Biopython code that builds the backbone (N, CA, C, O; Angstrom):
import numpy as np
from Bio.PDB.StructureBuilder import StructureBuilder

atoms = [
    (1, "MET", "N", (75.936, 98.318, 102.575)),
    (1, "MET", "CA", (76.916, 97.122, 102.523)),
    (1, "MET", "C", (78.202, 97.462, 101.312)),
    (1, "MET", "O", (78.275, 98.146, 100.290)),
    (2, "PRO", "N", (79.083, 96.599, 102.054)),
    (2, "PRO", "CA", (80.439, 97.426, 101.075)),
    (2, "PRO", "C", (80.146, 96.435, 99.889)),
    (2, "PRO", "O", (79.129, 95.742, 99.919)),
    (3, "ALA", "N", (81.221, 96.353, 98.628)),
    (3, "ALA", "CA", (80.791, 96.042, 97.143)),
    (3, "ALA", "C", (82.016, 94.524, 97.578)),
    (3, "ALA", "O", (82.959, 94.743, 98.338)),
    (4, "ILE", "N", (81.851, 93.473, 97.135)),
    (4, "ILE", "CA", (83.695, 92.767, 96.552)),
    (4, "ILE", "C", (83.515, 93.389, 95.005)),
    (4, "ILE", "O", (82.388, 93.806, 94.736)),
    (5, "VAL", "N", (84.201, 93.448, 94.318)),
    (5, "VAL", "CA", (84.498, 93.569, 93.185)),
    (5, "VAL", "C", (85.571, 93.041, 92.727)),
    (5, "VAL", "O", (86.577, 93.404, 93.337)),
    (6, "GLY", "N", (85.818, 92.009, 91.520)),
    (6, "GLY", "CA", (86.556, 90.662, 90.760)),
    (6, "GLY", "C", (87.170, 91.531, 90.198)),
    (6, "GLY", "O", (87.386, 92.643, 90.681)),
    (7, "ASN", "N", (87.587, 91.087, 88.947)),
    (7, "ASN", "CA", (87.951, 91.652, 88.029)),
    (7, "ASN", "C", (87.276, 92.146, 86.931)),
    (7, "ASN", "O", (86.244, 91.629, 86.505)),
    (8, "VAL", "N", (88.098, 93.662, 86.181)),
    (8, "VAL", "CA", (87.563, 94.540, 85.492)),
    (8, "VAL", "C", (87.862, 95.106, 84.306)),
    (8, "VAL", "O", (88.660, 96.003, 84.576)),
    (9, "LYS", "N", (87.628, 95.081, 82.891)),
    (9, "LYS", "CA", (87.948, 95.551, 82.201)),
    (9, "LYS", "C", (87.542, 96.872, 81.788)),
    (9, "LYS", "O", (86.647, 96.595, 80.989)),
    (10, "ILE", "N", (87.601, 97.810, 81.808)),
    (10, "ILE", "CA", (86.378, 99.023, 80.804)),
    (10, "ILE", "C", (87.670, 99.193, 79.794)),
    (10, "ILE", "O", (88.846, 99.517, 79.958)),
    (11, "LEU", "N", (86.919, 98.840, 78.751)),
    (11, "LEU", "CA", (87.994, 99.572, 77.280)),
    (11, "LEU", "C", (87.557, 101.433, 76.656)),
    (11, "LEU", "O", (88.300, 102.212, 76.058)),
    (12, "SER", "N", (86.367, 101.595, 77.021)),
    (12, "SER", "CA", (86.349, 103.231, 77.033)),
    (12, "SER", "C", (84.787, 103.795, 77.376)),
    (12, "SER", "O", (83.708, 103.297, 77.059)),
    (13, "VAL", "N", (85.133, 105.238, 78.279)),
    (13, "VAL", "CA", (84.449, 105.721, 79.142)),
    (13, "VAL", "C", (84.497, 107.138, 78.179)),
    (13, "VAL", "O", (85.551, 107.662, 77.820)),
    (14, "GLY", "N", (83.072, 107.666, 77.825)),
    (14, "GLY", "CA", (82.469, 108.315, 77.165)),
    (14, "GLY", "C", (82.693, 109.666, 78.114)),
    (14, "GLY", "O", (83.168, 109.602, 79.248)),
    (15, "PRO", "N", (82.382, 110.578, 77.633)),
    (15, "PRO", "CA", (82.041, 111.827, 78.200)),
    (15, "PRO", "C", (80.820, 112.010, 79.049)),
    (15, "PRO", "O", (80.917, 112.837, 79.955)),
    (16, "SER", "N", (79.785, 111.425, 78.913)),
    (16, "SER", "CA", (78.278, 111.183, 79.904)),
    (16, "SER", "C", (78.479, 109.643, 80.717)),
    (16, "SER", "O", (77.616, 109.236, 81.495)),
    (17, "SER", "N", (79.645, 108.921, 80.440)),
    (17, "SER", "CA", (79.336, 107.800, 81.480)),
    (17, "SER", "C", (79.127, 107.722, 82.513)),
    (17, "SER", "O", (78.888, 108.844, 82.960)),
    (18, "ILE", "N", (79.052, 106.738, 83.472)),
    (18, "ILE", "CA", (79.042, 106.638, 85.132)),
    (18, "ILE", "C", (79.654, 105.497, 84.672)),
    (18, "ILE", "O", (79.290, 104.828, 83.705)),
    (19, "VAL", "N", (81.296, 105.142, 85.925)),
    (19, "VAL", "CA", (81.544, 104.288, 85.897)),
    (19, "VAL", "C", (81.710, 104.306, 87.609)),
    (19, "VAL", "O", (82.608, 105.011, 88.069)),
    (20, "HIS", "N", (80.894, 103.575, 88.482)),
    (20, "HIS", "CA", (80.678, 102.828, 89.748)),
    (20, "HIS", "C", (81.518, 101.949, 90.318)),
    (20, "HIS", "O", (81.693, 100.837, 89.820)),
    (21, "PHE", "N", (82.188, 102.382, 91.523)),
    (21, "PHE", "CA", (82.240, 100.612, 92.662)),
    (21, "PHE", "C", (81.918, 101.444, 93.573)),
    (21, "PHE", "O", (81.963, 102.669, 93.456)),
    (22, "GLY", "N", (81.400, 100.519, 95.015)),
    (22, "GLY", "CA", (81.257, 100.416, 95.861)),
    (22, "GLY", "C", (79.709, 101.060, 96.038)),
    (22, "GLY", "O", (78.866, 101.104, 95.142)),
    (23, "ASP", "N", (79.506, 101.678, 97.777)),
    (23, "ASP", "CA", (78.017, 102.517, 97.722)),
    (23, "ASP", "C", (78.039, 103.568, 97.314)),
    (23, "ASP", "O", (79.048, 104.270, 97.242)),
    (24, "SER", "N", (76.545, 103.976, 96.851)),
    (24, "SER", "CA", (76.116, 105.439, 96.219)),
    (24, "SER", "C", (74.889, 105.809, 96.647)),
    (24, "SER", "O", (74.503, 104.776, 97.194)),
    (25, "ILE", "N", (73.903, 106.714, 96.774)),
    (25, "ILE", "CA", (73.030, 107.397, 97.140)),
    (25, "ILE", "C", (72.447, 107.164, 95.543)),
    (25, "ILE", "O", (72.020, 106.030, 95.326)),
    (26, "PHE", "N", (72.417, 107.716, 94.901)),
    (26, "PHE", "CA", (72.196, 107.909, 93.688)),
    (26, "PHE", "C", (72.733, 108.531, 92.267)),
    (26, "PHE", "O", (72.689, 109.756, 92.155)),
    (27, "LEU", "N", (73.291, 107.664, 91.059)),
    (27, "LEU", "CA", (73.457, 108.259, 89.710)),
    (27, "LEU", "C", (72.745, 108.695, 88.680)),
    (27, "LEU", "O", (71.612, 108.387, 88.310)),
    (28, "SER", "N", (73.358, 109.285, 88.343)),
    (28, "SER", "CA", (72.345, 110.365, 87.398)),
    (28, "SER", "C", (73.149, 110.479, 85.977)),
    (28, "SER", "O", (73.676, 111.588, 85.883)),
    (29, "PRO", "N", (73.346, 109.788, 85.048)),
    (29, "PRO", "CA", (73.498, 110.194, 83.969)),
    (29, "PRO", "C", (73.026, 111.594, 83.354)),
    (29, "PRO", "O", (71.940, 112.038, 83.729)),
    (30, "THR", "N", (73.557, 112.092, 82.710)),
    (30, "THR", "CA", (73.205, 113.547, 81.768)),
    (30, "THR", "C", (72.625, 113.416, 79.905)),
    (30, "THR", "O", (72.078, 114.230, 79.160)),
    (31, "SER", "N", (73.087, 111.966, 79.716)),
    (31, "SER", "CA", (72.250, 112.338, 78.371)),
    (31, "SER", "C", (71.134, 110.943, 78.195)),
    (31, "SER", "O", (71.127, 110.085, 79.078)),
    (32, "ALA", "N", (70.442, 110.853, 77.277)),
    (32, "ALA", "CA", (69.896, 109.559, 76.614)),
    (32, "ALA", "C", (70.266, 109.426, 75.105)),
    (32, "ALA", "O", (70.737, 110.240, 74.311)),
    (33, "SER", "N", (69.876, 108.074, 74.976)),
    (33, "SER", "CA", (70.097, 107.643, 73.451)),
    (33, "SER", "C", (69.699, 106.634, 73.379)),
    (33, "SER", "O", (69.573, 105.853, 74.322)),
    (34, "LYS", "N", (69.328, 106.372, 71.880)),
    (34, "LYS", "CA", (68.626, 105.183, 71.719)),
    (34, "LYS", "C", (69.422, 103.995, 70.496)),
    (34, "LYS", "O", (69.493, 104.594, 69.422)),
    (35, "THR", "N", (69.868, 102.900, 70.397)),
    (35, "THR", "CA", (70.931, 102.641, 69.671)),
    (35, "THR", "C", (69.570, 100.835, 69.462)),
    (35, "THR", "O", (68.756, 100.294, 70.211)),
    (36, "PHE", "N", (69.968, 100.631, 68.339)),
    (36, "PHE", "CA", (69.825, 99.886, 67.340)),
    (36, "PHE", "C", (70.380, 98.784, 66.697)),
    (36, "PHE", "O", (71.012, 99.141, 65.702)),
    (37, "ALA", "N", (70.388, 97.477, 66.898)),
    (37, "ALA", "CA", (71.865, 96.471, 66.259)),
    (37, "ALA", "C", (71.621, 95.048, 66.410)),
    (37, "ALA", "O", (71.697, 94.386, 67.445)),
    (38, "GLY", "N", (71.469, 94.856, 65.821)),
    (38, "GLY", "CA", (71.249, 92.894, 65.391)),
    (38, "GLY", "C", (71.983, 92.246, 66.464)),
    (38, "GLY", "O", (72.847, 92.796, 67.147)),
    (39, "SER", "N", (71.419, 90.533, 66.617)),
    (39, "SER", "CA", (71.483, 90.234, 67.533)),
    (39, "SER", "C", (73.463, 89.580, 67.614)),
    (39, "SER", "O", (74.122, 89.287, 66.616)),
    (40, "GLY", "N", (73.977, 89.519, 69.105)),
    (40, "GLY", "CA", (75.294, 89.124, 68.725)),
    (40, "GLY", "C", (76.588, 90.357, 68.745)),
    (40, "GLY", "O", (77.814, 90.362, 68.860)),
    (41, "SER", "N", (75.312, 91.516, 68.529)),
    (41, "SER", "CA", (76.227, 93.112, 68.193)),
    (41, "SER", "C", (77.025, 93.238, 69.103)),
    (41, "SER", "O", (78.232, 93.341, 68.888)),
    (42, "PHE", "N", (76.380, 93.256, 70.569)),
    (42, "PHE", "CA", (76.783, 93.875, 71.525)),
    (42, "PHE", "C", (77.667, 92.911, 72.639)),
    (42, "PHE", "O", (77.810, 93.355, 73.778)),
    (43, "ASN", "N", (78.256, 91.578, 72.277)),
    (43, "ASN", "CA", (78.992, 90.934, 73.095)),
    (43, "ASN", "C", (80.280, 91.237, 73.567)),
    (43, "ASN", "O", (81.045, 91.648, 72.695)),
    (44, "THR", "N", (80.722, 91.150, 74.680)),
    (44, "THR", "CA", (81.647, 91.345, 75.748)),
    (44, "THR", "C", (82.917, 90.282, 75.302)),
    (44, "THR", "O", (82.897, 89.529, 74.329)),
    (45, "GLY", "N", (84.337, 90.484, 76.574)),
    (45, "GLY", "CA", (84.736, 89.593, 76.944)),
    (45, "GLY", "C", (85.820, 89.442, 75.674)),
    (45, "GLY", "O", (85.634, 90.257, 74.771)),
    (46, "ASP", "N", (86.753, 88.651, 75.521)),
    (46, "ASP", "CA", (88.147, 87.841, 74.913)),
    (46, "ASP", "C", (87.491, 87.905, 74.123)),
    (46, "ASP", "O", (87.177, 88.926, 73.512)),
    (47, "LEU", "N", (86.921, 86.202, 73.847)),
    (47, "LEU", "CA", (86.894, 85.656, 72.698)),
    (47, "LEU", "C", (85.796, 85.216, 72.957)),
    (47, "LEU", "O", (85.441, 84.238, 73.615)),
    (48, "PRO", "N", (84.996, 86.345, 72.151)),
    (48, "PRO", "CA", (83.501, 85.668, 71.972)),
    (48, "PRO", "C", (82.945, 84.797, 70.878)),
    (48, "PRO", "O", (83.425, 84.722, 69.747)),
    (49, "ASN", "N", (81.921, 84.166, 71.304)),
    (49, "ASN", "CA", (81.442, 82.969, 70.659)),
    (49, "ASN", "C", (79.988, 83.251, 70.081)),
    (49, "ASN", "O", (79.084, 83.576, 70.851)),
    (50, "THR", "N", (79.747, 83.105, 68.529)),
    (50, "THR", "CA", (77.887, 83.358, 68.486)),
    (50, "THR", "C", (77.832, 83.060, 67.158)),
    (50, "THR", "O", (78.609, 83.400, 66.266)),
    (51, "ASN", "N", (76.751, 82.333, 67.101)),
    (51, "ASN", "CA", (76.060, 81.081, 66.557)),
    (51, "ASN", "C", (74.653, 81.852, 65.941)),
    (51, "ASN", "O", (73.563, 81.510, 66.399)),
    (52, "ASN", "N", (74.741, 82.990, 64.802)),
    (52, "ASN", "CA", (72.884, 83.564, 64.751)),
    (52, "ASN", "C", (72.720, 82.809, 63.689)),
    (52, "ASN", "O", (73.551, 82.534, 62.823)),
    (53, "GLY", "N", (71.278, 82.378, 63.808)),
    (53, "GLY", "CA", (70.704, 82.497, 62.085)),
    (53, "GLY", "C", (70.140, 83.735, 61.683)),
    (53, "GLY", "O", (70.791, 84.779, 61.737)),
    (54, "VAL", "N", (68.798, 83.675, 61.224)),
    (54, "VAL", "CA", (68.399, 84.882, 60.249)),
    (54, "VAL", "C", (68.358, 86.090, 61.803)),
    (54, "VAL", "O", (68.051, 85.979, 62.990)),
    (55, "ASN", "N", (68.872, 87.207, 60.877)),
    (55, "ASN", "CA", (68.310, 88.132, 62.134)),
    (55, "ASN", "C", (67.526, 89.337, 61.186)),
    (55, "ASN", "O", (67.563, 89.371, 59.956)),
    (56, "PHE", "N", (67.033, 90.007, 61.793)),
    (56, "PHE", "CA", (66.215, 91.491, 61.804)),
    (56, "PHE", "C", (66.010, 92.450, 62.855)),
    (56, "PHE", "O", (65.161, 92.385, 63.744)),
    (57, "THR", "N", (66.725, 93.197, 62.698)),
    (57, "THR", "CA", (66.854, 94.247, 63.362)),
    (57, "THR", "C", (65.634, 95.593, 63.349)),
    (57, "THR", "O", (65.856, 96.606, 62.686)),
    (58, "ASN", "N", (64.278, 95.417, 64.218)),
    (58, "ASN", "CA", (63.091, 96.122, 63.309)),
    (58, "ASN", "C", (63.295, 97.787, 64.434)),
    (58, "ASN", "O", (62.877, 98.087, 65.552)),
    (59, "THR", "N", (63.926, 98.327, 63.659)),
    (59, "THR", "CA", (63.810, 100.263, 63.934)),
    (59, "THR", "C", (63.016, 101.380, 63.771)),
    (59, "THR", "O", (63.197, 102.550, 64.107)),
    (60, "PHE", "N", (61.978, 100.751, 63.119)),
    (60, "PHE", "CA", (60.805, 101.567, 63.830)),
    (60, "PHE", "C", (60.501, 102.244, 64.545)),
    (60, "PHE", "O", (59.883, 101.615, 65.403)),
    (61, "ASP", "N", (60.560, 103.672, 64.868)),
    (61, "ASP", "CA", (60.123, 104.036, 66.119)),
    (61, "ASP", "C", (58.857, 105.032, 65.616)),
    (61, "ASP", "O", (59.005, 105.853, 64.710)),
    (62, "PRO", "N", (57.471, 104.816, 66.413)),
    (62, "PRO", "CA", (56.453, 105.685, 66.082)),
    (62, "PRO", "C", (56.434, 106.838, 66.743)),
    (62, "PRO", "O", (56.108, 108.010, 66.550)),
    (63, "ASP", "N", (56.864, 106.185, 67.554)),
    (63, "ASP", "CA", (56.559, 108.447, 68.800)),
    (63, "ASP", "C", (57.632, 109.221, 68.810)),
    (63, "ASP", "O", (58.810, 108.913, 68.996)),
    (64, "GLY", "N", (57.249, 110.023, 68.642)),
    (64, "GLY", "CA", (58.999, 111.191, 68.801)),
    (64, "GLY", "C", (59.798, 111.095, 69.578)),
    (64, "GLY", "O", (60.993, 110.972, 69.308)),
    (65, "VAL", "N", (59.260, 111.135, 70.862)),
    (65, "VAL", "CA", (60.317, 110.859, 71.920)),
    (65, "VAL", "C", (60.009, 110.042, 72.786)),
    (65, "VAL", "O", (58.879, 109.902, 73.254)),
    (66, "ASP", "N", (61.383, 109.178, 73.198)),
    (66, "ASP", "CA", (61.210, 108.514, 74.256)),
    (66, "ASP", "C", (61.192, 108.574, 75.783)),
    (66, "ASP", "O", (60.396, 108.005, 76.532)),
    (67, "ASP", "N", (62.171, 109.333, 76.091)),
    (67, "ASP", "CA", (62.271, 109.382, 77.594)),
    (67, "ASP", "C", (63.428, 110.662, 77.050)),
    (67, "ASP", "O", (64.119, 110.694, 76.032)),
    (68, "SER", "N", (63.268, 111.906, 78.468)),
    (68, "SER", "CA", (64.543, 112.809, 78.685)),
    (68, "SER", "C", (65.001, 112.319, 80.129)),
    (68, "SER", "O", (64.681, 111.416, 80.903)),
    (69, "VAL", "N", (65.977, 113.443, 80.100)),
    (69, "VAL", "CA", (66.346, 113.088, 81.068)),
    (69, "VAL", "C", (66.400, 114.340, 81.828)),
    (69, "VAL", "O", (66.758, 115.411, 81.338)),
    (70, "GLN", "N", (65.936, 114.119, 83.363)),
    (70, "GLN", "CA", (66.004, 115.238, 83.899)),
    (70, "GLN", "C", (67.110, 115.179, 85.405)),
    (70, "GLN", "O", (67.193, 114.330, 86.293)),
    (71, "LYS", "N", (68.037, 116.804, 85.129)),
    (71, "LYS", "CA", (68.569, 116.611, 86.510)),
    (71, "LYS", "C", (67.840, 116.224, 87.778)),
    (71, "LYS", "O", (66.767, 116.740, 88.090)),
    (72, "VAL", "N", (68.595, 115.085, 88.670)),
    (72, "VAL", "CA", (67.877, 115.338, 90.258)),
    (72, "VAL", "C", (69.392, 115.057, 90.853)),
    (72, "VAL", "O", (70.368, 114.484, 90.368)),
    (73, "GLY", "N", (69.111, 115.853, 92.390)),
    (73, "GLY", "CA", (69.764, 116.010, 93.365)),
    (73, "GLY", "C", (71.187, 117.026, 92.487)),
    (73, "GLY", "O", (71.426, 117.444, 91.354)),
    (74, "PRO", "N", (71.945, 117.045, 94.099)),
    (74, "PRO", "CA", (73.123, 118.123, 93.863)),
    (74, "PRO", "C", (73.907, 118.358, 92.686)),
    (74, "PRO", "O", (74.646, 117.642, 92.011)),
    (75, "GLY", "N", (73.421, 119.963, 92.603)),
    (75, "GLY", "CA", (74.940, 119.857, 91.169)),
    (75, "GLY", "C", (73.936, 120.461, 90.341)),
    (75, "GLY", "O", (74.184, 120.727, 89.164)),
]
sb = StructureBuilder()
sb.init_structure("model")
sb.init_model(0)
sb.init_chain("A")
sb.init_seg("    ")
for serial, (resi, resn, name, xyz) in enumerate(atoms, 1):
    if name == "N":
        sb.init_residue(resn, " ", resi, " ")
    sb.init_atom(name, np.array(xyz, "f"), 0.0, 1.0, " ", f" {name:<3s}", serial, name[0])
structure = sb.get_structure()
């Protein structure tokens, strides 16, 4: 089914990123990472407005490996 895409604003695209518009069978990223950030850190838009009280980000990670990226499909 065709996709209808409205306004799009892309600020940056990294070397392992996927930017996709329309139909696709599968999307396969080639890297994985873990990011820790506090509340209000990943706001998007031109005029973000955040009201945060006390904030604490738990970065304790007891497991050694969370997930691995496996190549699937052609290529």
